[in-house]
Phi, psi and omega in degrees: 000137179275123180254114173271181187301318182291313177298321175300320181293325177296311180303318185280342186292134173270358185276161167285140187230148166243118183257127178245132177187166181282176181294138175081010181269354174106011181307310181292316182301313182294322182295319179295317179297318177296316178298314177301323177293325182289338179299333179297340183259358186280131181278160185309321182275355180271155178231158175234136178243118177251115179251131176210141181255025180263154176296326180298321183289325179296322178293000000 
């Protein structure tokens, strides 16, 4: 996946974000990449639940 400057800023942001975009623009993919990065900071007793209602996440 190609990560442009705007998407990289989203991934690197520590703030809570609301991402708005049309179908197929990469919202779920970027959210998954951002979540994967956050997993590095999760402690052993913590868990992560990622819910998405997109067809891409189901696949």
